[in-house]
C-alpha positions as CSV (number, residue, x, y, z in Angstrom):
1,M,107.4,105.1,123.5
2,T,104.7,104.6,121.4
3,P,101.9,102.6,122.7
4,I,100.7,99.1,121.7
5,G,98.2,99.7,119.1
6,G,99.6,102.9,117.6
7,A,101.0,103.7,114.5
8,T,104.1,101.6,114.2
9,I,103.5,100.3,110.6
10,L,105.8,102.2,108.0
11,H,105.8,101.7,104.2
12,A,109.2,102.9,102.6
13,D,108.3,103.2,98.5
14,L,111.4,104.6,96.9
15,D,110.6,107.6,93.8
16,A,110.4,106.5,90.2
17,F,112.7,103.8,91.2
18,Y,114.1,102.6,87.8
19,A,114.2,106.1,86.0
20,S,115.5,107.4,89.7
21,V,118.6,104.9,89.3
22,E,119.4,106.4,85.8
23,Q,119.4,109.9,86.5
24,L,121.8,109.0,89.7
25,L,124.0,107.0,87.2
26,D,124.3,110.1,84.7
27,P,124.0,113.4,86.6
28,S,123.1,115.1,83.1
29,L,119.7,113.1,83.2
30,R,118.3,115.1,86.3
31,G,115.9,117.3,86.3
32,R,114.9,116.0,82.5
33,P,112.0,114.2,81.2
34,I,113.6,110.2,80.7
35,A,112.1,107.0,80.3
36,V,113.9,103.5,80.6
37,G,113.4,101.5,77.8
38,G,112.3,102.1,73.8
39,G,109.4,100.5,71.9
40,V,107.5,100.4,75.4
41,V,108.2,103.0,78.2
42,L,109.0,100.6,81.1
43,A,109.5,103.9,84.0
44,A,109.2,107.3,83.6
45,S,110.7,110.0,85.6
46,Y,108.6,112.6,87.4
47,E,110.0,114.8,85.0
48,A,108.4,112.8,82.3
49,R,105.2,112.1,84.5
50,A,104.2,115.8,84.2
51,F,103.4,115.4,80.4
52,G,101.5,112.1,80.4
53,V,104.3,109.6,80.0
54,R,103.4,106.1,81.9
55,A,105.1,102.8,82.2
56,G,103.5,100.4,79.5
57,M,103.3,102.9,77.0
58,P,104.4,102.8,73.6
59,G,107.3,104.7,72.7
60,W,105.7,106.7,70.0
61,R,103.2,108.2,72.1
62,A,105.2,109.2,75.0
63,L,107.3,110.7,72.7
64,K,104.3,112.9,70.9
65,L,103.3,113.6,74.8
66,C,106.8,114.8,75.2
67,S,109.2,115.9,72.6
68,D,112.5,116.1,74.7
69,L,111.6,112.6,76.3
70,R,115.3,110.9,76.8
71,F,115.0,107.3,76.5
72,V,117.6,105.2,78.1
73,G,119.0,101.6,78.4
74,G,118.2,99.7,81.9
75,H,121.2,99.0,84.3
76,F,119.3,96.4,85.6
77,H,122.1,95.2,87.8
78,E,122.5,98.8,89.4
79,Y,118.6,98.3,89.9
80,Q,119.1,95.5,92.0
81,R,122.1,96.3,93.8
82,L,120.8,100.0,95.1
83,G,117.4,98.3,95.9
84,D,119.5,95.8,98.4
85,Q,121.3,98.9,99.8
86,V,118.1,100.3,101.1
87,I,116.7,97.3,102.6
88,D,120.2,96.6,104.5
89,V,119.1,100.4,105.7
90,L,116.0,99.7,107.2
91,R,117.1,96.8,108.8
92,D,119.4,98.8,110.2
93,F,116.1,100.0,112.4
94,T,114.2,96.6,112.8
95,P,114.4,93.1,112.0
96,L,110.6,93.2,110.9
97,V,110.8,94.3,107.2
98,E,108.7,92.8,104.4
99,R,110.2,93.9,101.0
100,I,107.2,93.0,98.8
101,S,109.2,94.5,95.5
102,I,112.6,95.5,94.2
103,D,111.8,99.4,95.4
104,E,109.1,98.9,98.8
105,A,108.9,97.4,101.7
106,F,107.0,97.4,104.8
107,L,108.8,98.1,108.7
108,D,107.3,97.1,112.0
109,V,109.2,99.5,114.7
110,A,107.0,99.0,117.5
111,G,110.2,97.3,119.3
112,S,112.3,100.1,118.0
113,V,111.6,102.8,119.5
114,H,113.5,102.9,122.7
115,L,116.8,103.4,120.3
116,F,115.4,105.6,117.5
117,G,112.9,107.6,119.0
118,S,109.2,107.3,118.0
119,P,108.2,106.1,114.3
120,A,108.1,109.5,112.8
121,D,111.7,109.9,114.2
122,I,112.5,106.4,112.5
123,A,111.0,107.5,109.1
124,V,112.8,110.6,109.2
125,G,115.9,109.0,110.0
126,I,115.5,106.1,107.1
127,R,114.7,109.2,104.6
128,R,118.1,110.9,105.4
129,R,120.2,107.7,105.3
130,V,118.5,106.9,102.0
131,R,119.3,110.2,100.7
132,A,122.7,110.7,102.2
133,E,124.4,106.7,101.6
134,I,122.4,105.9,98.4
135,G,121.7,109.2,96.5
136,L,117.4,108.2,96.3
137,A,114.7,109.8,97.4
138,V,112.0,107.8,99.4
139,S,108.5,108.5,100.3
140,V,107.2,107.0,103.8
141,G,103.9,106.5,105.1
142,V,103.7,105.9,108.9
143,A,100.0,104.3,110.2
144,R,98.4,101.5,112.3
145,T,98.4,99.0,109.5
146,K,99.7,97.8,106.4
147,H,97.2,99.7,103.9
148,L,97.0,102.7,105.3
149,A,100.9,102.9,105.4
150,K,100.9,102.1,102.0
151,I,98.1,104.7,101.4
152,A,99.9,107.5,103.1
153,S,103.0,106.7,101.3
154,Q,101.2,107.3,98.2
155,V,100.0,110.5,98.8
156,A,103.3,111.2,100.5
157,K,105.1,111.4,96.7
158,P,107.3,112.5,95.7
159,D,110.0,112.6,98.5
160,G,108.0,113.0,101.1
161,L,106.8,111.7,104.8
162,I,103.2,111.3,106.3
163,V,102.3,110.0,109.5
164,V,98.7,109.0,110.3
165,E,98.0,109.1,113.9
166,P,95.1,106.6,115.0
167,D,92.7,109.4,116.3
168,R,92.4,111.0,112.9
169,E,92.5,107.7,110.3
170,R,89.0,108.9,109.7
171,E,89.9,112.2,108.6
172,F,93.0,111.4,106.6
173,L,91.0,108.8,104.5
174,D,87.5,109.9,103.8
175,P,88.4,112.2,100.8
176,L,91.1,110.7,98.8
177,P,90.2,108.7,95.9
178,V,88.7,105.5,96.0
179,E,91.5,104.4,93.4
180,L,94.2,104.0,96.5
181,V,92.0,101.3,97.9
182,W,94.8,97.9,97.7
183,G,92.9,96.0,95.3
184,V,91.0,98.6,93.3
185,G,92.1,98.4,89.7
186,P,90.5,100.0,86.5
187,V,87.6,97.5,86.3
188,T,86.6,98.0,89.9
189,H,86.9,101.3,89.6
190,A,84.9,101.7,87.0
191,R,81.9,100.2,88.7
192,L,82.5,101.8,91.7
193,T,82.6,105.3,89.9
194,G,79.6,104.0,88.0
195,T,77.4,104.0,90.7
196,G,78.7,107.3,92.1
197,I,81.5,105.8,95.0
198,R,84.4,108.3,94.0
199,T,86.3,108.2,97.6
200,I,87.3,106.0,100.6
201,G,84.9,107.4,103.0
202,E,82.2,107.1,100.3
203,L,83.4,103.6,99.6
204,A,83.4,103.2,103.7
205,A,80.0,104.2,104.0
206,T,78.4,101.9,100.8
207,P,77.0,98.8,102.7
208,S,79.1,95.4,102.1
209,T,76.0,93.8,100.4
210,L,76.2,96.3,98.0
211,L,79.6,96.2,97.3
212,Q,79.5,92.2,97.1
213,G,76.9,92.8,94.4
214,L,78.8,95.2,92.7
215,V,82.2,92.9,92.6
216,G,81.6,89.9,93.9
217,Q,81.7,88.5,97.5
218,A,85.0,88.5,98.8
219,A,86.3,91.6,96.5
220,G,83.4,93.4,98.1
221,G,84.0,92.0,101.7
222,K,87.7,92.8,101.2
223,L,86.9,96.5,100.0
224,A,84.5,97.1,103.2
225,S,87.2,96.4,105.6
226,L,90.2,98.3,104.0
227,A,88.0,101.2,103.4
228,T,87.1,101.3,107.4
229,N,91.0,100.2,107.8
230,T,90.4,97.3,109.0
231,D,93.7,95.2,108.3
232,P,94.8,92.8,111.0
233,R,98.3,91.5,108.6
234,R,101.4,91.6,110.4
235,I,104.9,92.2,109.1
236,Q,105.9,88.6,107.5
237,I,109.7,88.6,107.9
238,A,110.3,85.3,105.1
239,R,107.3,84.1,103.1
240,Q,106.7,82.1,100.2
241,A,104.6,82.6,97.0
242,A,100.9,81.4,97.4
243,S,101.5,81.2,93.6
244,V,103.6,82.1,90.1
245,G,101.8,84.0,87.2
246,A,102.8,86.0,83.9
247,Q,101.2,88.1,81.8
248,S,101.2,89.8,78.3
249,A,98.8,92.9,77.4
250,L,98.3,92.2,73.6
251,G,96.4,95.2,72.8
252,R,93.7,94.2,70.4
253,R,94.8,91.6,68.4
254,E,92.6,88.9,66.3
255,V,92.5,85.5,67.9
256,T,94.7,82.7,66.0
257,P,96.4,79.5,67.1
258,G,99.7,80.8,66.3
259,L,99.0,83.9,68.5
260,L,97.6,81.8,71.3
261,G,100.8,79.3,70.7
262,S,103.3,82.2,71.2
263,V,101.8,84.2,74.1
264,L,100.8,80.8,76.2
265,G,104.1,79.3,75.1
266,Y,106.0,82.4,76.2
267,L,104.4,82.7,79.6
268,A,104.4,79.1,80.4
269,D,108.1,79.5,80.0
270,R,108.6,82.6,82.2
271,V,106.2,80.7,85.0
272,A,107.6,77.2,85.0
273,G,111.1,78.5,85.1
274,R,110.2,80.8,88.3
275,L,108.8,77.5,89.7
276,R,111.9,75.8,88.9
277,A,114.0,77.9,90.7
278,A,112.5,77.9,93.8
279,G,112.4,74.4,94.0
280,R,108.6,74.2,93.9
281,A,105.7,72.8,91.8
282,G,101.9,73.4,91.3
283,R,98.7,71.6,91.1
284,T,96.3,74.4,90.1
285,V,96.7,75.6,86.5
286,T,94.8,79.1,85.7
287,V,94.6,81.1,82.7
288,R,92.8,84.7,82.1
289,V,91.9,86.1,78.5
290,R,91.1,89.5,78.4
291,F,88.5,90.7,75.6
292,G,88.0,94.2,74.4
293,G,86.0,96.5,77.5
294,L,87.7,95.0,79.9
295,R,85.5,91.5,79.8
296,S,87.5,88.5,81.2
297,V,87.1,85.2,81.8
298,T,89.1,83.0,84.0
299,R,89.5,78.8,83.8
300,S,91.4,76.6,85.9
301,V,92.4,73.4,86.5
302,T,93.4,71.1,89.2
303,L,96.2,68.2,88.9
304,P,97.0,65.2,91.5
305,V,100.3,66.6,90.9
306,G,102.3,69.5,91.0
307,I,104.1,70.2,87.8
308,S,106.7,72.5,86.9
309,T,107.2,71.5,83.4
310,T,107.3,74.4,80.0
311,L,105.8,71.9,77.8
312,T,103.1,70.5,80.0
313,L,102.1,73.9,81.2
314,T,102.0,74.9,77.8
315,E,99.6,72.2,76.6
316,L,96.8,73.0,79.9
317,A,97.0,76.6,79.6
318,T,96.4,76.0,75.7
319,E,93.6,74.0,76.7
320,L,92.1,76.2,79.3
321,A,92.5,79.3,77.0
322,G,90.5,77.4,74.3
323,V,87.9,76.4,76.6
324,A,87.6,80.0,77.6
325,L,87.4,81.5,73.8
326,A,84.9,78.2,73.2
327,E,82.4,80.0,75.7
328,R,82.9,83.3,74.4
329,P,82.2,82.6,69.9
330,H,81.1,85.6,69.2
331,E,84.7,87.1,70.8
332,H,87.1,87.7,67.8
333,E,89.8,89.7,69.7
334,I,91.6,89.3,72.6
335,T,93.5,92.0,75.2
336,L,95.4,90.3,77.3
337,L,96.8,86.7,78.6
338,A,97.5,85.9,81.8
339,V,98.8,82.0,83.2
340,S,99.4,81.5,86.9
341,V,99.9,78.3,89.0
342,S,98.8,78.1,92.4
343,H,98.9,75.2,95.3
344,L,102.4,75.2,95.5
345,V,104.3,72.0,96.8
346,D,108.1,71.1,97.0
347,E,110.0,69.7,94.1
348,P,113.4,69.3,95.5
349,A,114.2,66.0,92.8
350,L,111.5,64.1,90.8
351,Q,109.9,61.1,91.9
352,L,109.0,58.3,88.8
353,E,105.8,56.5,88.8
354,L,104.8,53.0,87.4
355,P,103.4,52.7,84.6
356,L,100.1,51.8,85.7
357,D,96.6,52.3,83.8
358,L,96.2,55.9,84.9
359,D,95.6,59.1,83.1
360,G,99.4,59.9,82.7
361,R,99.2,63.0,80.2
362,H,100.2,65.2,82.4
363,R,101.9,63.5,84.8
364,P,105.5,64.6,85.9
365,G,107.1,60.8,86.9
366,T,105.9,59.3,83.4
367,V,107.9,58.8,80.6
368,T,107.1,61.8,79.0
369,G,107.2,64.2,82.1
370,A,110.5,62.9,83.0
371,A,112.0,63.6,79.7
372,R,110.4,67.3,80.0
373,W,111.4,67.5,83.8
374,A,115.2,66.8,82.4
375,L,114.9,69.2,79.4
376,D,113.8,72.1,81.4
377,R,116.7,71.5,84.1
378,S,119.2,71.1,81.1
379,V,117.7,74.3,79.6
380,D,118.0,76.4,82.9
381,T,121.6,75.0,83.4
382,I,122.3,76.9,80.2
383,R,120.4,80.3,81.0
384,A,122.4,80.2,84.0
385,R,125.5,80.1,82.5
386,F,125.2,81.9,78.7
387,G,121.9,84.0,79.8
388,R,118.3,83.6,78.9
389,D,118.7,84.4,75.4
390,A,120.5,81.2,74.8
391,V,118.4,78.5,74.8
392,G,114.5,78.1,74.4
393,Y,111.9,76.8,72.5
394,A,110.9,77.5,69.0
395,T,107.6,79.3,69.6
396,V,109.0,81.1,72.0
397,V,112.5,82.4,70.7
398,F,110.6,83.3,67.2
399,S,107.9,85.0,68.4
400,D,106.7,88.7,68.6
401,V,105.6,88.8,72.1
402,G,107.9,89.8,75.3
403,H,108.3,93.4,73.9
404,V,109.8,93.9,78.0
405,P,113.7,93.1,78.1
406,E,113.9,89.8,80.2
407,A,116.3,91.2,82.9
408,F,113.5,93.6,84.0
409,R,110.7,91.0,84.0
410,E,113.0,88.7,85.9
411,L,113.8,91.7,88.1
412,A,110.5,93.0,88.9
413,E,109.3,89.2,89.2
414,R,112.3,88.1,91.7
415,H,110.0,89.9,94.5
416,A,107.0,89.4,93.5
417,I,104.1,87.2,95.1
418,D,101.2,87.2,93.4
């Protein structure tokens, strides 16, 4: 039996999931460079990735990199069905499964070794069953912590297995590129490499005070902990989202009222719809505006009560974006807009309010708020029956945002926790 404190956390991650499903459904696509999407690459097979094709890339650029690239439409119901089947396989080995997206999950198998063998044996069994029963390849990392297990599964790709025993964690981690650390995105990566920090070992050897000066106190402390594999998080079987958000990359677009209205309306529609579907509302609204050169400004407001209506969230997001833009009058182009709602509360029903002398602009229980609440739920009902495109706000329906198909966004967001 594996001793307590051993490598008993698994991270299972399906390889090139969306593209692999398409190749599974159509065997003639196997071994060929394919991309899910059209105008924008939503996902790419490993054969396409070998040419530099990546998710989020414009279709014309992908074809320029790989002239033999085959674009295919997405089978979104199949993604959900097959992803669920994989999770069922994982739960046959342990009830402690934490699904973090449509195609990846953490497992704690400490209590299962007496039934199925060592964690490494369990990982082998998972990979064998997923391949035989579902037809997909899954890479698995096994380690003492969630963070290290996830890194191990990334290194194992494609279609591999890596076990990192506690006595060789530093040997494994130190030479790896720093971008494998959870939370190191393009901006943080640029700052770290700009000071000569290119590997996880170099990150671990960097004083926390220096890291905090580079990326901020909270992020610096988190990076220092993860680089030394200090990660106390345990498997969470069921959890509620701490926030709900959506964002839209714009390329480089000139700031206009029309652009702000359409993009923020689109994002608010997505976020508010997800809140209502979960029976939740949120008190804090946050907007992030990214300018050229990866410079960004974030502004937020916290309300006395939670909101979940599309128009109210659109108004608040527009006001916050206006504040952010006013503080950067020299910036004339933006590259990304993001809207999120946090401090979530349950909202099973609407509580009407007396017309007291309060600022009721954004309060859901006022006459205006109640009308919006009822309208949105009518919209939700129509969409549930006839599809998302059946009805919507004009600023969203007639805008040019939302190049990614709605079904793809909904699938990705269904298991996302911000």
